[in-house]
C-alpha positions, 0 to 999 in steps of 0.5 A: 202155751209156753211160759215166758222166762225173764232170765235173759231180760233181767241179765240184760237189764242188770248189765245196762244198769252196771254199764251206766253206773260205770260210765257215770262213776268213772269221771267221779272216780278220776276226780277223787283220785286227782284230789287225793293226789293233790292233797298228798303232794300238798301235805307231804311236800308243799307244806314241809318245804314251805320253809327249808332248814335255816340256821345262822348261816341262812336257808339251805338252798343247795338241794332238796335231798339234804333236807331229808338228812336234816330231818325235815322231809321223808326219804321218798320226797328226797328221792324225787330231787332232780338235782341232788348234791349227793344222790340217794338213788341213781335216778330220781323217783317221782313222789306220787308223780312229782319231782322236787328241786332247789332252784338256781335263783330266788326272788330279788330281795331288792324292792326296786329290782326284778333281777332274781338272786343267783344261788349258783355254787351256794349251799346257804343264803341269808334271807332267801330261798326258792324250791320247785315242786313239779309233775313228772308229766305236766298237763292240765290240773297238775300244778307246779309250785315255787316256794320262796321267802316272799310267797308261794306260787302255783302254775296250773299247767304244771310246767316248771320255770325254764332252767329252774330259775326264778321267774321274772315279774312278766313270767309270774304275771303271765303264768303263775298265781300267788297262793294265799 
């Protein structure tokens, strides 16, 4: 009688175990990667842009790139500026998939009004600023942030505000959440 060889069965069983582990491990690996990217963006960009450079003339609102020249952010974050006054690179380079930009307007500092304060043509503004951090490819679980004097806003789908103007009260209520 011929003896039975278990080599083939062990190989198939091992491949099945590896396949199942791979199928179960891929979602966890993706979640870990997304979490890591969010932590990097938050630590390297959001926290450092929470309050831009300020002096007796006011907050810097001209662009993000100047904040690199002022020593507040890294060159890599400055290269992600989509509207720099003086370019560091010919085309913006996303920082871990995210762009940054100084907004063209900020929140109304008038308690009775909702009309955003325009920053057009200004480099510094007394008591106000607004900066946007948004993904190069918006989508689910890719946040967009607006940092401003009054709050930090976050949008779940990653879409920046139209024209990079500060969102109206209705837009904030519909699309943006206040971050604690």
